[in-house]
PyMOL Python script that loads the backbone (N, CA, C, O; Angstrom):
from pymol import cmd

cmd.read_pdbstr("""\
ATOM      1  N   THR A   1      57.448  82.482 -19.125  1.00  0.00           N
ATOM      2  CA  THR A   1      56.590  83.481 -19.719  1.00  0.00           C
ATOM      3  C   THR A   1      55.375  83.760 -18.853  1.00  0.00           C
ATOM      4  O   THR A   1      54.897  82.871 -18.148  1.00  0.00           O
ATOM      5  N   ASP A   2      54.894  84.932 -18.896  1.00  0.00           N
ATOM      6  CA  ASP A   2      53.712  85.300 -18.099  1.00  0.00           C
ATOM      7  C   ASP A   2      52.444  84.865 -18.844  1.00  0.00           C
ATOM      8  O   ASP A   2      52.325  85.078 -20.051  1.00  0.00           O
ATOM      9  N   ALA A   3      51.504  84.260 -18.122  1.00  0.00           N
ATOM     10  CA  ALA A   3      50.293  83.764 -18.740  1.00  0.00           C
ATOM     11  C   ALA A   3      49.472  84.901 -19.403  1.00  0.00           C
ATOM     12  O   ALA A   3      48.795  84.662 -20.403  1.00  0.00           O
ATOM     13  N   TYR A   4      49.526  86.088 -18.871  1.00  0.00           N
ATOM     14  CA  TYR A   4      48.714  87.162 -19.410  1.00  0.00           C
ATOM     15  C   TYR A   4      49.216  87.709 -20.746  1.00  0.00           C
ATOM     16  O   TYR A   4      48.573  88.565 -21.353  1.00  0.00           O
ATOM     17  N   LEU A   5      50.351  87.218 -21.194  1.00  0.00           N
ATOM     18  CA  LEU A   5      50.921  87.657 -22.493  1.00  0.00           C
ATOM     19  C   LEU A   5      50.516  86.736 -23.619  1.00  0.00           C
ATOM     20  O   LEU A   5      50.990  86.898 -24.743  1.00  0.00           O
ATOM     21  N   TRP A   6      49.652  85.772 -23.351  1.00  0.00           N
ATOM     22  CA  TRP A   6      49.293  84.780 -24.358  1.00  0.00           C
ATOM     23  C   TRP A   6      48.644  85.392 -25.562  1.00  0.00           C
ATOM     24  O   TRP A   6      48.707  84.807 -26.643  1.00  0.00           O
ATOM     25  N   CYS A   7      48.027  86.536 -25.435  1.00  0.00           N
ATOM     26  CA  CYS A   7      47.374  87.139 -26.580  1.00  0.00           C
ATOM     27  C   CYS A   7      47.814  88.622 -26.700  1.00  0.00           C
ATOM     28  O   CYS A   7      47.106  89.507 -26.219  1.00  0.00           O
ATOM     29  N   PRO A   8      48.924  88.885 -27.308  1.00  0.00           N
ATOM     30  CA  PRO A   8      49.438  90.257 -27.411  1.00  0.00           C
ATOM     31  C   PRO A   8      48.463  91.235 -28.078  1.00  0.00           C
ATOM     32  O   PRO A   8      48.444  92.420 -27.746  1.00  0.00           O
ATOM     33  N   HIS A   9      47.660  90.737 -29.013  1.00  0.00           N
ATOM     34  CA  HIS A   9      46.701  91.630 -29.724  1.00  0.00           C
ATOM     35  C   HIS A   9      45.707  92.207 -28.738  1.00  0.00           C
ATOM     36  O   HIS A   9      45.419  93.404 -28.768  1.00  0.00           O
ATOM     37  N   LYS A  10      45.175  91.352 -27.853  1.00  0.00           N
ATOM     38  CA  LYS A  10      44.186  91.836 -26.885  1.00  0.00           C
ATOM     39  C   LYS A  10      44.835  92.773 -25.869  1.00  0.00           C
ATOM     40  O   LYS A  10      44.244  93.772 -25.460  1.00  0.00           O
ATOM     41  N   ARG A  11      46.052  92.434 -25.472  1.00  0.00           N
ATOM     42  CA  ARG A  11      46.771  93.294 -24.541  1.00  0.00           C
ATOM     43  C   ARG A  11      46.988  94.671 -25.141  1.00  0.00           C
ATOM     44  O   ARG A  11      46.758  95.686 -24.484  1.00  0.00           O
ATOM     45  N   GLU A  12      47.435  94.703 -26.402  1.00  0.00           N
ATOM     46  CA  GLU A  12      47.692  95.954 -27.098  1.00  0.00           C
ATOM     47  C   GLU A  12      46.403  96.752 -27.246  1.00  0.00           C
ATOM     48  O   GLU A  12      46.415  97.970 -27.071  1.00  0.00           O
ATOM     49  N   MET A  13      45.289  96.090 -27.564  1.00  0.00           N
ATOM     50  CA  MET A  13      44.021  96.785 -27.718  1.00  0.00           C
ATOM     51  C   MET A  13      43.616  97.407 -26.401  1.00  0.00           C
ATOM     52  O   MET A  13      43.178  98.557 -26.379  1.00  0.00           O
ATOM     53  N   ALA A  14      43.748  96.686 -25.306  1.00  0.00           N
ATOM     54  CA  ALA A  14      43.391  97.209 -24.012  1.00  0.00           C
ATOM     55  C   ALA A  14      44.254  98.405 -23.649  1.00  0.00           C
ATOM     56  O   ALA A  14      43.748  99.400 -23.130  1.00  0.00           O
ATOM     57  N   GLU A  15      45.542  98.320 -23.913  1.00  0.00           N
ATOM     58  CA  GLU A  15      46.446  99.416 -23.607  1.00  0.00           C
ATOM     59  C   GLU A  15      46.159 100.661 -24.455  1.00  0.00           C
ATOM     60  O   GLU A  15      46.308 101.784 -23.975  1.00  0.00           O
ATOM     61  N   LYS A  16      45.746 100.463 -25.716  1.00  0.00           N
ATOM     62  CA  LYS A  16      45.372 101.608 -26.546  1.00  0.00           C
ATOM     63  C   LYS A  16      44.168 102.341 -26.040  1.00  0.00           C
ATOM     64  O   LYS A  16      44.012 103.541 -26.264  1.00  0.00           O
ATOM     65  N   LEU A  17      43.295 101.598 -25.339  1.00  0.00           N
ATOM     66  CA  LEU A  17      42.099 102.203 -24.757  1.00  0.00           C
ATOM     67  C   LEU A  17      42.347 102.771 -23.369  1.00  0.00           C
ATOM     68  O   LEU A  17      41.417 103.211 -22.693  1.00  0.00           O
ATOM     69  N   GLY A  18      43.608 102.760 -22.950  1.00  0.00           N
ATOM     70  CA  GLY A  18      43.986 103.326 -21.659  1.00  0.00           C
ATOM     71  C   GLY A  18      43.913 102.383 -20.496  1.00  0.00           C
ATOM     72  O   GLY A  18      43.977 102.815 -19.345  1.00  0.00           O
ATOM     73  N   HIS A  19      43.776 101.074 -20.769  1.00  0.00           N
ATOM     74  CA  HIS A  19      43.718 100.105 -19.704  1.00  0.00           C
ATOM     75  C   HIS A  19      45.086  99.489 -19.470  1.00  0.00           C
ATOM     76  O   HIS A  19      45.861  99.343 -20.415  1.00  0.00           O
ATOM     77  N   LYS A  20      45.391  99.135 -18.274  1.00  0.00           N
ATOM     78  CA  LYS A  20      46.618  98.437 -17.963  1.00  0.00           C
ATOM     79  C   LYS A  20      46.316  96.974 -17.674  1.00  0.00           C
ATOM     80  O   LYS A  20      45.467  96.681 -16.832  1.00  0.00           O
ATOM     81  N   VAL A  21      46.984  96.056 -18.348  1.00  0.00           N
ATOM     82  CA  VAL A  21      46.757  94.639 -18.182  1.00  0.00           C
ATOM     83  C   VAL A  21      47.664  94.144 -17.046  1.00  0.00           C
ATOM     84  O   VAL A  21      48.884  94.301 -17.089  1.00  0.00           O
ATOM     85  N   LEU A  22      47.044  93.554 -16.051  1.00  0.00           N
ATOM     86  CA  LEU A  22      47.767  93.034 -14.914  1.00  0.00           C
ATOM     87  C   LEU A  22      47.694  91.509 -14.895  1.00  0.00           C
ATOM     88  O   LEU A  22      46.648  90.947 -15.223  1.00  0.00           O
ATOM     89  N   PRO A  23      48.754  90.838 -14.528  1.00  0.00           N
ATOM     90  CA  PRO A  23      48.715  89.383 -14.445  1.00  0.00           C
ATOM     91  C   PRO A  23      47.946  88.915 -13.179  1.00  0.00           C
ATOM     92  O   PRO A  23      47.956  89.583 -12.145  1.00  0.00           O
ATOM     93  N   LEU A  24      47.298  87.773 -13.299  1.00  0.00           N
ATOM     94  CA  LEU A  24      46.706  87.125 -12.152  1.00  0.00           C
ATOM     95  C   LEU A  24      47.708  86.113 -11.588  1.00  0.00           C
ATOM     96  O   LEU A  24      48.594  85.641 -12.301  1.00  0.00           O
ATOM     97  N   ALA A  25      47.563  85.799 -10.343  1.00  0.00           N
ATOM     98  CA  ALA A  25      48.352  84.714  -9.785  1.00  0.00           C
ATOM     99  C   ALA A  25      47.951  83.422 -10.490  1.00  0.00           C
ATOM    100  O   ALA A  25      46.838  83.337 -11.009  1.00  0.00           O
ATOM    101  N   PRO A  26      48.831  82.404 -10.525  1.00  0.00           N
ATOM    102  CA  PRO A  26      48.528  81.180 -11.252  1.00  0.00           C
ATOM    103  C   PRO A  26      47.181  80.560 -10.843  1.00  0.00           C
ATOM    104  O   PRO A  26      46.428  80.093 -11.698  1.00  0.00           O
ATOM    105  N   TYR A  27      46.888  80.557  -9.573  1.00  0.00           N
ATOM    106  CA  TYR A  27      45.570  80.022  -9.150  1.00  0.00           C
ATOM    107  C   TYR A  27      44.967  81.055  -8.196  1.00  0.00           C
ATOM    108  O   TYR A  27      45.367  81.183  -7.039  1.00  0.00           O
ATOM    109  N   SER A  28      43.998  81.778  -8.730  1.00  0.00           N
ATOM    110  CA  SER A  28      43.403  82.845  -7.890  1.00  0.00           C
ATOM    111  C   SER A  28      41.901  82.924  -8.163  1.00  0.00           C
ATOM    112  O   SER A  28      41.419  83.886  -8.761  1.00  0.00           O
ATOM    113  N   PRO A  29      41.164  81.896  -7.715  1.00  0.00           N
ATOM    114  CA  PRO A  29      39.714  81.870  -8.028  1.00  0.00           C
ATOM    115  C   PRO A  29      38.951  83.054  -7.419  1.00  0.00           C
ATOM    116  O   PRO A  29      37.908  83.441  -7.946  1.00  0.00           O
ATOM    117  N   GLU A  30      39.449  83.635  -6.322  1.00  0.00           N
ATOM    118  CA  GLU A  30      38.767  84.755  -5.716  1.00  0.00           C
ATOM    119  C   GLU A  30      38.849  86.009  -6.587  1.00  0.00           C
ATOM    120  O   GLU A  30      38.085  86.954  -6.389  1.00  0.00           O
ATOM    121  N   LEU A  31      39.772  86.021  -7.549  1.00  0.00           N
ATOM    122  CA  LEU A  31      39.903  87.126  -8.482  1.00  0.00           C
ATOM    123  C   LEU A  31      39.178  86.873  -9.814  1.00  0.00           C
ATOM    124  O   LEU A  31      39.139  87.723 -10.704  1.00  0.00           O
ATOM    125  N   ASN A  32      38.617  85.683  -9.905  1.00  0.00           N
ATOM    126  CA  ASN A  32      37.952  85.286 -11.160  1.00  0.00           C
ATOM    127  C   ASN A  32      36.550  84.779 -10.801  1.00  0.00           C
ATOM    128  O   ASN A  32      36.383  83.598 -10.495  1.00  0.00           O
ATOM    129  N   PRO A  33      35.551  85.652 -10.835  1.00  0.00           N
ATOM    130  CA  PRO A  33      34.209  85.304 -10.380  1.00  0.00           C
ATOM    131  C   PRO A  33      33.584  84.089 -11.076  1.00  0.00           C
ATOM    132  O   PRO A  33      32.743  83.421 -10.476  1.00  0.00           O
ATOM    133  N   ILE A  34      33.965  83.783 -12.314  1.00  0.00           N
ATOM    134  CA  ILE A  34      33.375  82.638 -13.009  1.00  0.00           C
ATOM    135  C   ILE A  34      33.712  81.355 -12.274  1.00  0.00           C
ATOM    136  O   ILE A  34      32.973  80.376 -12.386  1.00  0.00           O
ATOM    137  N   GLU A  35      34.825  81.331 -11.514  1.00  0.00           N
ATOM    138  CA  GLU A  35      35.200  80.128 -10.771  1.00  0.00           C
ATOM    139  C   GLU A  35      34.111  79.771  -9.740  1.00  0.00           C
ATOM    140  O   GLU A  35      33.898  78.592  -9.457  1.00  0.00           O
ATOM    141  N   LYS A  36      33.433  80.765  -9.185  1.00  0.00           N
ATOM    142  CA  LYS A  36      32.367  80.475  -8.230  1.00  0.00           C
ATOM    143  C   LYS A  36      31.160  79.874  -8.949  1.00  0.00           C
ATOM    144  O   LYS A  36      30.473  79.002  -8.416  1.00  0.00           O
ATOM    145  N   VAL A  37      30.918  80.354 -10.158  1.00  0.00           N
ATOM    146  CA  VAL A  37      29.807  79.797 -10.953  1.00  0.00           C
ATOM    147  C   VAL A  37      30.076  78.333 -11.283  1.00  0.00           C
ATOM    148  O   VAL A  37      29.208  77.476 -11.119  1.00  0.00           O
ATOM    149  N   TRP A  38      31.302  78.060 -11.755  1.00  0.00           N
ATOM    150  CA  TRP A  38      31.647  76.670 -12.069  1.00  0.00           C
ATOM    151  C   TRP A  38      31.556  75.786 -10.859  1.00  0.00           C
ATOM    152  O   TRP A  38      31.091  74.652 -10.967  1.00  0.00           O
ATOM    153  N   ALA A  39      31.983  76.263  -9.703  1.00  0.00           N
ATOM    154  CA  ALA A  39      31.900  75.473  -8.466  1.00  0.00           C
ATOM    155  C   ALA A  39      30.432  75.137  -8.158  1.00  0.00           C
ATOM    156  O   ALA A  39      30.116  74.002  -7.800  1.00  0.00           O
ATOM    157  N   ASN A  40      29.551  76.114  -8.296  1.00  0.00           N
ATOM    158  CA  ASN A  40      28.123  75.869  -8.069  1.00  0.00           C
ATOM    159  C   ASN A  40      27.565  74.829  -9.027  1.00  0.00           C
ATOM    160  O   ASN A  40      26.827  73.931  -8.622  1.00  0.00           O
ATOM    161  N   ILE A  41      27.923  74.956 -10.305  1.00  0.00           N
ATOM    162  CA  ILE A  41      27.436  73.995 -11.317  1.00  0.00           C
ATOM    163  C   ILE A  41      27.941  72.626 -11.009  1.00  0.00           C
ATOM    164  O   ILE A  41      27.178  71.662 -11.069  1.00  0.00           O
ATOM    165  N   LYS A  42      29.215  72.498 -10.677  1.00  0.00           N
ATOM    166  CA  LYS A  42      29.761  71.153 -10.349  1.00  0.00           C
ATOM    167  C   LYS A  42      29.096  70.553  -9.147  1.00  0.00           C
ATOM    168  O   LYS A  42      28.774  69.364  -9.133  1.00  0.00           O
ATOM    169  N   ARG A  43      28.885  71.369  -8.131  1.00  0.00           N
ATOM    170  CA  ARG A  43      28.187  70.879  -6.915  1.00  0.00           C
ATOM    171  C   ARG A  43      26.798  70.381  -7.259  1.00  0.00           C
ATOM    172  O   ARG A  43      26.383  69.317  -6.800  1.00  0.00           O
ATOM    173  N   TYR A  44      26.079  71.144  -8.062  1.00  0.00           N
ATOM    174  CA  TYR A  44      24.746  70.748  -8.479  1.00  0.00           C
ATOM    175  C   TYR A  44      24.758  69.431  -9.260  1.00  0.00           C
ATOM    176  O   TYR A  44      23.945  68.538  -9.017  1.00  0.00           O
ATOM    177  N   LEU A  45      25.712  69.331 -10.217  1.00  0.00           N
ATOM    178  CA  LEU A  45      25.772  68.145 -11.060  1.00  0.00           C
ATOM    179  C   LEU A  45      26.093  66.894 -10.259  1.00  0.00           C
ATOM    180  O   LEU A  45      25.608  65.808 -10.577  1.00  0.00           O
ATOM    181  N   ARG A  46      26.910  67.041  -9.222  1.00  0.00           N
ATOM    182  CA  ARG A  46      27.200  65.867  -8.388  1.00  0.00           C
ATOM    183  C   ARG A  46      25.956  65.318  -7.700  1.00  0.00           C
ATOM    184  O   ARG A  46      25.875  64.125  -7.406  1.00  0.00           O
ATOM    185  N   THR A  47      24.984  66.198  -7.446  1.00  0.00           N
ATOM    186  CA  THR A  47      23.763  65.747  -6.761  1.00  0.00           C
ATOM    187  C   THR A  47      22.718  65.193  -7.711  1.00  0.00           C
ATOM    188  O   THR A  47      21.900  64.374  -7.293  1.00  0.00           O
ATOM    189  N   VAL A  48      22.710  65.604  -8.978  1.00  0.00           N
ATOM    190  CA  VAL A  48      21.631  65.200  -9.888  1.00  0.00           C
ATOM    191  C   VAL A  48      22.098  64.339 -11.053  1.00  0.00           C
ATOM    192  O   VAL A  48      21.254  63.826 -11.789  1.00  0.00           O
ATOM    193  N   LEU A  49      23.352  64.161 -11.251  1.00  0.00           N
ATOM    194  CA  LEU A  49      23.858  63.477 -12.459  1.00  0.00           C
ATOM    195  C   LEU A  49      23.246  62.087 -12.635  1.00  0.00           C
ATOM    196  O   LEU A  49      22.906  61.700 -13.753  1.00  0.00           O
ATOM    197  N   SER A  50      23.105  61.341 -11.555  1.00  0.00           N
ATOM    198  CA  SER A  50      22.581  59.984 -11.651  1.00  0.00           C
ATOM    199  C   SER A  50      21.079  59.974 -12.063  1.00  0.00           C
ATOM    200  O   SER A  50      20.556  58.922 -12.431  1.00  0.00           O
ATOM    201  N   ASP A  51      20.418  61.086 -12.005  1.00  0.00           N
ATOM    202  CA  ASP A  51      18.999  61.171 -12.376  1.00  0.00           C
ATOM    203  C   ASP A  51      18.816  61.346 -13.890  1.00  0.00           C
ATOM    204  O   ASP A  51      17.690  61.284 -14.384  1.00  0.00           O
ATOM    205  N   TYR A  52      19.887  61.561 -14.614  1.00  0.00           N
ATOM    206  CA  TYR A  52      19.817  61.829 -16.042  1.00  0.00           C
ATOM    207  C   TYR A  52      20.579  60.811 -16.847  1.00  0.00           C
ATOM    208  O   TYR A  52      21.632  60.332 -16.425  1.00  0.00           O
ATOM    209  N   ALA A  53      20.041  60.475 -18.021  1.00  0.00           N
ATOM    210  CA  ALA A  53      20.744  59.505 -18.894  1.00  0.00           C
ATOM    211  C   ALA A  53      21.868  60.202 -19.655  1.00  0.00           C
ATOM    212  O   ALA A  53      22.860  59.579 -20.034  1.00  0.00           O
ATOM    213  N   ARG A  54      21.693  61.515 -19.872  1.00  0.00           N
ATOM    214  CA  ARG A  54      22.725  62.238 -20.638  1.00  0.00           C
ATOM    215  C   ARG A  54      23.252  63.412 -19.826  1.00  0.00           C
ATOM    216  O   ARG A  54      22.518  64.085 -19.102  1.00  0.00           O
ATOM    217  N   PHE A  55      24.579  63.633 -19.979  1.00  0.00           N
ATOM    218  CA  PHE A  55      25.230  64.737 -19.231  1.00  0.00           C
ATOM    219  C   PHE A  55      24.636  66.096 -19.650  1.00  0.00           C
ATOM    220  O   PHE A  55      24.371  66.944 -18.798  1.00  0.00           O
ATOM    221  N   ASP A  56      24.432  66.297 -20.941  1.00  0.00           N
ATOM    222  CA  ASP A  56      23.950  67.607 -21.365  1.00  0.00           C
ATOM    223  C   ASP A  56      22.563  67.916 -20.801  1.00  0.00           C
ATOM    224  O   ASP A  56      22.254  69.075 -20.522  1.00  0.00           O
ATOM    225  N   ASP A  57      21.734  66.898 -20.632  1.00  0.00           N
ATOM    226  CA  ASP A  57      20.418  67.123 -19.984  1.00  0.00           C
ATOM    227  C   ASP A  57      20.590  67.561 -18.529  1.00  0.00           C
ATOM    228  O   ASP A  57      19.909  68.471 -18.057  1.00  0.00           O
ATOM    229  N   ALA A  58      21.512  66.897 -17.831  1.00  0.00           N
ATOM    230  CA  ALA A  58      21.796  67.261 -16.452  1.00  0.00           C
ATOM    231  C   ALA A  58      22.286  68.718 -16.367  1.00  0.00           C
ATOM    232  O   ALA A  58      21.850  69.489 -15.512  1.00  0.00           O
ATOM    233  N   LEU A  59      23.196  69.065 -17.272  1.00  0.00           N
ATOM    234  CA  LEU A  59      23.752  70.431 -17.266  1.00  0.00           C
ATOM    235  C   LEU A  59      22.661  71.461 -17.553  1.00  0.00           C
ATOM    236  O   LEU A  59      22.566  72.487 -16.880  1.00  0.00           O
ATOM    237  N   LEU A  60      21.851  71.175 -18.550  1.00  0.00           N
ATOM    238  CA  LEU A  60      20.785  72.093 -18.897  1.00  0.00           C
ATOM    239  C   LEU A  60      19.780  72.256 -17.773  1.00  0.00           C
ATOM    240  O   LEU A  60      19.174  73.318 -17.638  1.00  0.00           O
ATOM    241  N   SER A  61      19.591  71.216 -16.960  1.00  0.00           N
ATOM    242  CA  SER A  61      18.646  71.288 -15.861  1.00  0.00           C
ATOM    243  C   SER A  61      19.088  72.306 -14.829  1.00  0.00           C
ATOM    244  O   SER A  61      18.258  72.854 -14.104  1.00  0.00           O
ATOM    245  N   TYR A  62      20.393  72.570 -14.752  1.00  0.00           N
ATOM    246  CA  TYR A  62      20.895  73.581 -13.831  1.00  0.00           C
ATOM    247  C   TYR A  62      20.300  74.952 -14.151  1.00  0.00           C
ATOM    248  O   TYR A  62      20.048  75.749 -13.248  1.00  0.00           O
ATOM    249  N   PHE A  63      20.077  75.223 -15.431  1.00  0.00           N
ATOM    250  CA  PHE A  63      19.589  76.503 -15.861  1.00  0.00           C
ATOM    251  C   PHE A  63      18.066  76.594 -15.981  1.00  0.00           C
ATOM    252  O   PHE A  63      17.514  77.629 -16.353  1.00  0.00           O
ATOM    253  N   ASN A  64      17.397  75.469 -15.650  1.00  0.00           N
ATOM    254  CA  ASN A  64      15.933  75.471 -15.702  1.00  0.00           C
ATOM    255  C   ASN A  64      15.397  75.877 -14.360  1.00  0.00           C
ATOM    256  O   ASN A  64      15.501  75.119 -13.396  1.00  0.00           O
ATOM    257  N   PHE A  65      14.831  77.048 -14.276  1.00  0.00           N
ATOM    258  CA  PHE A  65      14.377  77.588 -12.987  1.00  0.00           C
ATOM    259  C   PHE A  65      12.857  77.458 -12.811  1.00  0.00           C
ATOM    260  O   PHE A  65      12.299  78.133 -11.946  1.00  0.00           O
ATOM    261  N   ASN A  66      12.174  76.630 -13.583  1.00  0.00           N
ATOM    262  CA  ASN A  66      10.742  76.442 -13.473  1.00  0.00           C
ATOM    263  C   ASN A  66      10.367  75.643 -12.253  1.00  0.00           C
ATOM    264  O   ASN A  66       9.184  75.396 -12.017  1.00  0.00           O
TER     265      ASN A  66
END
""", "prot")
cmd.dss("prot")
cmd.show_as("cartoon", "prot")
cmd.util.cbc("prot")
cmd.orient("prot")
């Protein structure tokens, strides 16, 4: 089965609005910009995780730009 068919309702809604749903390759981070964001977050966490007692504090520190 094609991965992009996992939610027929959303596919049908997109097609009703005149959009064509295309499948992505199984692993295609260059076509999915959020993958770059996750890579940056993971890289950051590897450098600061030992400075925090809790993971959620370390994660939130990524978004603290002060």
